N, C-alpha and C positions, 0 to 999 in steps of 0.2 A: 504494500500500500504506500502510495506517495503522500507523505505527510510534510506539511510546511508550517513553520511558525512565522507568522507575519509580524516580525519584530526585529529591531536592532538591539534590543536590551540584553546585555549579558546576564542580568539577573533572571529574566524569563527563560533564557537558554539554559542556565544552570538548573532551574526548577524543572523544566521539561525533561532534562537529561535524567532526572530521578526515575522516570517511568521506563527507562532502559529500552527505548526503541529508536530506530533510525529516523531522523528528520533533518531538514535543512531550514535555515533561516533566510527569509527574503524580506527586505524592507517594504512596508506598505507605503503607498504614495497618497497620503492624506494630510490635511491640515488639522492639527489638534487644537482647536479653539472652541470655547464654549459658545453656545447659542444664547441669545438674550433670554433671560429668565429661566434657563434650563436648570433643572434640579440635578444635584451631583450624581445620583444613581442613574438617571436618564442619560447624562453626558457619558458616563462610563460605558453604558450599554451601547449607545450610538457609536462611540469611537471604536469599541471592540468589533462591532459589526462592520463598520467602514474599513477597518484594517484588514479583516478577513476577506471581505468582498474585493478589496483593491487587489490583493494578491490572487484570489480565486479567479478573477477575470483574466489574468495572465496565464493561470494554470488550472483550467476548468476540471481536469481529471483528478486533481489533488484534494486531499482533506486538509483544509487550511484552518489554522487556529489563530484567532486574534484576541488580544486582551488589552484592557486599559484599566487604570486605577485612578480614582478621584478621591481626594481627601477633603474633608470639610469640617468647619466648626460652626455649629448652629446654622447650617445651610450655606455658609459662605465658603466658596471653593478655594482651596490652597493649591496653587500650582507648584511646579518644580521650581525651586528657588533660583538656581543658576549661579549664585555667588554667595560669598560669606555674609554680606550685609542683609540680603533678603532672607537667607537661612536663619540669621540671628533674629530677625523680626518675627519670622514664622515660629521659631521655638519659644520666643518670649510670649507670643499669643497662645501657644499650646500649653504653656506652663500651668500646672494645676487644673487643667480642663480636660473634658472628654473630646476626642477627635474621632469622627466617623470616617471610615474608609469603605469605599464601594469598588470592588474589583469585579469587572465583567469579563466573561470569556464567551467567545463565539466560535462555532465550528461550522464551516461552510464547504460544500462540495457542489459546484454548479452542475457537473455532469450527472449527478445523482439527485439533483433538486433537493439538496439537504441544506438547511440552515437552522441552527439551534443556538440559543444563547442563555446565559444565566448571569445574574448579578449577586455577588456574595458580600453581605455587609459584615463589617468588623469594627468593633469599638475599642479605642485605646484611651486609658486614663493616664495622663502625663503627671509625673511628679512635679512638685513646685521646684523650679530650676532657677538658680541665680546666674548672674552674668558670667562669672568665671566658669561655671559648669558648662554653660552653653558654648562659650568661646573655646574651651578645651575640647569639648566633644567635636565641634566643627573642625578644629585644627587637626584632630586625630583621624576623623573618618571622612571628612569632606563629602557629605552626601548631597551635593548640589544638583544632582540629576534625579532626586527622589522626592516624590510628593510627600509633604510633611517634614522634610529636612532630616530624615533619619534612615538608617538601615537596620531593620529589626534582626536581620541575620548576622549582624555584627555588634558593635559596641552600643548601637542604638537601644538595645534592650534595657540598658541601665537608666534610660530616660523615663521608663514607665512605672506606674504604680500598679496597674492591672490591665488585663485585656479580656474582652468578651467576644466570642464568635465561634463558629463551627469549624472553620478551616484556617489554621494558622498560615498555610502557604498563600492564602489570599492576601494577607498583609505583606507578604514578600513580593506580590505582583502577579501571581497566577494561581487560581484556586484549583489545585490538583484533584481534590476529592470530587468536585462536580465535573471537572474536565474528564476524569476517568469515566464517569457515567455517560457524558456526551459522546466520547469516543467509542464506548461500547455500543451505543445506539447507532453510531456510524459504521459499525462492523469491526472495530478494533478493540477486543477485550485484552487489556494489558497483560493479563495472566494466562491467556490462552492463545499463544502464537505458535 
């Protein structure tokens, strides 16, 4: 089976490698911008579907996986910070608060008229952080390409007081529990190959 991850993210690549099947990564050709008034969960779903469709149009026989993650505080979307100053501001805003993450996954195969998607919510309660802690964390991990300004798979775990959700891999950027179900529906049972 021809499987493609519609992503340039090394984090998503590493996550998908856990399932131990052969796939390749191809960058989607979409603009990742929110629509006016778009809710965080809807934005994640729309972008995951657009990513998968973008690559599926070029490879209609492939099973294409697209994913996107949107972080928000009380409905306000947190983008990828891109630099130290914006990451500092994000973490200051997250300090002592709950942050909601919506990680969407889409599976598309045009030749088989297949399109499935799922949005996995996950909640993180941040510790109360001081300026020194924030600056030291950012200096050590430099998570400027991550929504919410942290890497849960690394040192970012020390920023949290607690987490609530069904799939911890969704917080890393690809909900593997649900993806495994979607792939099984598409004819790829990860444990029966």
